[in-house]
C-alpha positions in Angstrom: 0.0 0.2 -0.3 2.6 2.5 0.7 4.8 1.7 -1.6 2.4 1.8 -4.6 0.7 5.5 -3.0 4.8 6.9 -3.6 5.7 4.9 -7.2 2.1 6.9 -7.7 2.9 10.5 -6.7 6.3 10.1 -7.7 4.9 9.5 -11.6 2.6 12.0 -11.1 5.4 14.9 -10.2 7.3 13.5 -13.0 4.4 14.1 -15.5 3.8 17.8 -14.2 8.0 19.1 -14.3 7.8 17.5 -18.1 4.6 18.7 -19.3 6.0 21.9 -21.5 4.7 24.9 -20.4 1.3 25.9 -22.6 -0.6 28.8 -23.1 -3.2 29.6 -20.5 -6.8 30.2 -22.4 -6.4 34.2 -20.9 -3.4 34.5 -23.3 -5.1 33.5 -26.6 -8.3 35.3 -25.5 -6.2 38.9 -25.2 -7.2 39.7 -21.4 -4.0 39.6 -19.1 -6.3 41.0 -16.1 -8.7 38.3 -16.3 -4.9 35.9 -15.7 -4.4 37.9 -12.6 -7.6 37.8 -11.2 -7.8 33.5 -11.3 -4.5 34.0 -8.5 -5.7 36.6 -6.2 -8.6 34.5 -4.8 -11.1 37.1 -6.5 -14.4 35.8 -8.6 -16.3 38.7 -9.4 -15.6 41.2 -7.1 -15.4 39.4 -4.0 -12.0 38.4 -2.8 -12.8 35.2 -0.5 -11.7 35.3 3.3 -10.4 31.4 3.8 -10.3 29.4 6.9 -7.8 26.9 8.0 -10.3 24.6 7.8 -10.8 24.4 4.1 -8.3 24.2 1.5 -7.5 27.0 -1.2 -9.6 26.0 -3.9 -7.4 28.6 -6.2 -4.3 28.0 -8.1 -1.6 30.4 -6.6 1.6 30.3 -4.8 1.5 31.3 -1.3 3.0 30.5 2.8 0.9 29.4 5.1 1.3 28.9 9.0 -0.9 28.4 12.5 -0.5 28.1 15.1 -3.0 27.2 18.2 -4.0 25.6 20.9 -7.4 23.6 22.1 -8.9 21.9 25.5 -12.5 20.1 26.5 -14.1 22.2 29.1 -14.3 19.2 30.7 -13.7 15.7 30.6 -15.3 12.9 32.8 -13.1 9.9 32.9 -14.6 6.7 33.5 -13.9 4.0 36.3 -11.0 2.1 35.2 -12.3 -1.6 36.1 -10.6 -4.3 35.1 -11.6 -7.9 37.1 -14.9 -6.6 38.4 -12.5 -3.9 40.3 -13.3 -0.1 39.8 -9.9 1.6 40.4 -10.1 4.8 39.2 -12.8 7.9 38.2 -12.6 11.4 38.7 -12.7 14.7 35.9 -10.3 16.4 33.9 -9.4 18.2 30.5 -7.8 17.5 27.5 -5.3 19.8 26.2 -3.2 19.9 22.7 -1.2 22.6 21.4 -1.4 22.9 16.6 1.6 23.2 14.6 0.3 23.4 11.3 3.0 25.0 7.8 1.9 24.5 4.2 3.3 26.0 1.1 2.2 25.6 -2.2 3.2 26.3 -5.7 2.0 27.1 -8.8 2.9 25.3 -11.4 0.8 26.4 -14.4 -2.0 28.6 -14.4 -4.3 25.6 -13.8 -2.0 23.7 -12.0 -0.2 23.8 -8.1 1.6 21.3 -6.4 1.2 21.6 -2.5 3.0 20.4 0.9 1.4 20.4 4.4 2.9 19.6 8.0 0.8 18.8 10.5 2.3 18.4 14.3 -0.6 17.7 16.9 0.1 17.1 21.0 -2.2 16.3 23.3 -1.9 15.1 26.8 -4.5 16.3 30.4 -4.2 18.5 33.1 -5.3 16.1 35.5 -3.9 12.9 36.1 -7.3 10.6 36.5 -7.3 12.0 32.6 -4.0 11.7 31.7 -3.7 8.3 32.3 -7.2 7.0 30.8 -6.3 9.2 27.6 -2.6 9.0 28.1 -0.3 11.5 25.6 -0.6 11.6 22.1 1.9 12.8 19.4 0.5 13.1 15.7 2.9 14.5 13.2 1.9 14.1 9.2 3.3 15.2 5.8 0.8 15.6 2.5 2.1 16.2 -0.7 -0.4 16.6 -3.5 -1.5 18.7 -6.4 -4.1 21.0 -7.2 -5.5 21.5 -10.8 -8.6 23.7 -12.0 -11.5 22.3 -13.3 -14.2 25.2 -14.2 -13.9 28.4 -13.8 -16.7 31.5 -14.9 -17.5 34.8 -13.6 -18.9 33.5 -10.0 -17.7 29.9 -9.7 -14.8 28.1 -9.0 -14.1 24.0 -8.8 -11.0 22.7 -8.2 -9.7 19.2 -7.8 -7.1 17.5 -5.9 -5.0 14.3 -5.2 -2.4 13.5 -2.6 -1.0 10.9 -0.3 -0.7 11.4 3.4 2.2 10.1 5.6 1.6 9.9 9.1 2.9 8.8 12.7 1.0 8.7 15.7 3.0 8.0 18.8 0.8 7.0 22.2 2.0 7.1 25.7 -1.2 5.1 26.7 -0.8 4.0 31.0 -4.2 2.8 31.4 -3.9 0.0 28.5 -0.5 -0.3 30.1 -1.2 -0.9 33.7 -4.8 -3.1 32.6 -2.4 -5.3 30.6 -0.4 -6.2 34.2 -3.6 -6.7 35.5 -4.6 -9.1 33.3 -2.1 -11.2 32.8 -0.3 -11.0 36.4 3.1 -9.7 33.8 4.6 -7.3 31.6 4.4 -9.7 28.9 6.3 -8.2 24.8 3.1 -7.1 23.1 2.2 -4.9 25.8 4.2 -1.9 26.1 3.9 1.7 27.4 4.8 3.3 24.3 3.3 2.0 20.4 4.1 4.5 17.4 1.7 3.5 14.4 3.3 4.8 10.8 0.4 5.7 8.3 -0.5 6.0 5.0 -3.3 7.3 2.9 -3.8 8.6 -0.7 -6.9 11.2 -1.6 -8.8 13.0 -4.2 -11.4 16.3 -3.5 -13.2 18.8 -4.5 -13.1 22.1 -3.9 -14.9 25.1 -4.8 -16.0 28.5 -4.4 -18.8 30.9 -5.2 -19.4 34.5 -5.2 -23.0 35.3 -4.0 -22.2 39.2 -4.3 -19.2 41.8 -3.6 -20.0 40.9 0.4 -20.6 37.3 0.7 -19.0 33.8 -0.5 -19.3 30.4 -0.4 -16.7 27.8 -0.4 -16.9 24.0 -0.2 -14.6 20.8 -0.1 -15.4 17.0 0.0 -12.9 14.9 0.0 -12.4 11.2 -0.2 -9.0 9.2 0.9 -8.7 5.3 1.4 -5.4 3.6 3.7 -3.9 2.4 6.5 -5.9 2.1 9.7 -3.8 3.7 13.2 -5.1 0.7 14.5 -3.0 -2.5 13.2 -5.5 -4.9 14.0 -7.9 -3.7 11.6 -7.9 -3.4 8.0 -7.3 -1.1 5.1 -10.3 1.8 5.9 -12.0 4.9 3.7 -12.0 8.2 5.2 -14.1 11.5 4.1 -14.2 14.9 5.2 -17.4 17.3 4.2 -17.0 21.1 5.3 -19.0 24.2 3.6 -18.3 28.2 4.7 -20.3 31.6 3.9 -17.5 34.4 4.3 -18.1 38.1 4.9 -15.4 40.7 3.8 -15.7 44.3 4.5 -13.9 45.6 2.4 -14.7 46.4 -1.2 -18.6 47.4 0.2 -17.7 49.4 3.1 -13.8 49.9 2.6 -13.3 48.4 6.0 -10.1 45.5 5.9 -12.2 42.8 8.4 -13.2 39.3 7.3 -15.7 36.6 9.1 -16.0 33.3 7.7 -18.3 31.2 9.7 -18.6 27.3 8.4 -19.2 23.5 9.5 -16.9 20.4 8.8 -17.9 17.0 9.5 -15.3 14.3 8.4 -13.9 10.2 10.0 -12.9 10.1 13.1 -9.8 8.8 12.0 -8.7 11.6 10.5 -9.3 13.7 13.5 -7.2 12.3 15.8 -9.1 12.0 18.6 -8.3 8.1 19.1 -12.5 7.5 19.1 -14.6 6.1 16.3 -17.5 7.4 14.1 -17.7 10.5 12.8 -16.1 14.0 14.0 -18.3 17.8 13.6 -16.7 21.3 14.1 -18.2 24.5 13.5 -15.8 26.9 13.4 -15.6 30.8 12.0 -12.6 33.2 11.7 -11.5 36.9 11.9 -9.0 38.4 9.2 -7.6 41.1 7.9 -8.2 41.3 4.7 -6.6 45.0 3.9 -4.0 43.6 1.3 -3.0 41.0 -1.4 0.2 40.4 -0.6 -0.6 38.6 2.8 -3.7 38.0 5.6 -3.7 36.8 9.2 -6.5 36.1 11.1 -7.9 33.6 14.8 -9.1 30.6 13.7 -11.9 29.5 16.2 -13.5 25.9 16.5 -15.9 23.9 18.2 -15.3 20.0 17.5 -17.9 17.1 18.9 -15.2 13.7 18.7 -15.2 10.3 20.5 -12.3 10.1 22.7 -11.4 6.5 23.8 -13.5 5.5 26.9 -16.3 7.3 26.8 -19.9 6.7 24.8 -20.9 9.8 24.5 -19.2 12.7 22.4 -17.1 15.5 24.0 -17.0 19.0 22.9 -13.4 20.5 22.2 -13.0 24.2 21.6 -10.1 25.8 19.9 -7.8 29.0 18.2 -5.2 29.3 16.4 -3.1 32.2 14.8 -4.1 31.7 11.1 -1.2 33.6 8.4 -0.6 33.9 4.9 2.0 35.6 1.9 1.2 34.8 -1.2 3.9 35.4 -3.9 
């Protein structure tokens, strides 16, 4: 699985690099201004305000960095029960930190290559929650391609292909303690620290629609297939769907401020929560929109996701400082 995905990625990149530069449709039309509009995130006078929860659907060159944190307001830790004996049961919170770096390079008027690095660290602020949930470090690198499918004055549709190579390192004390109690000794398969590499491939559709000078709509749909983080499970499918409405006050009111309101649902395996099923996120953004060279904003989110050992979904609040430089 891993070798075949890497071979496909290398072949696609070789085709892109070796393909000769073709004149763009705008050059045939003799309209250079239209070509610049295709790379600046503007449709029919509306400049889109983008969130870190959505892939940029525009074929352009940029560098994006994100630094954030999150937590559960209150996590009720279940009793650890082994051989009908209750050992522990208190409250606590999960906290995590996020580092997100993404770079996209425009290769053709219709094609770009992109890479993304994510590092997420999660732990608990109280001993019971720390024992129940452990300490998790997730790191992943994504290599992909974005290509424009169709565009009109108000609408843009792009597609994407990519592979993600990630690894999850899990320090899970509860699993380790329960294994010792059950077997009476430390067995080779009962490890305190487990590291699991995962390779996935995926494809997606990304769109933008300008409703007016003030309002725009963006959406994304992704479908992936690859290895499971649980080595006892077979390869699995994953999905992600998201949509957002943005409001840019710059052109209609002259105020360099933009807002985003959106919702996302995705497979729990993509949410790095350690649970099953799906995770839902309601997100928003407030940012500066007064420059074409960069954008700056704060992305806020509230997610509902399962965590291991708990039947009900838990709420996660998060904040991320997102900066983009356009070249």
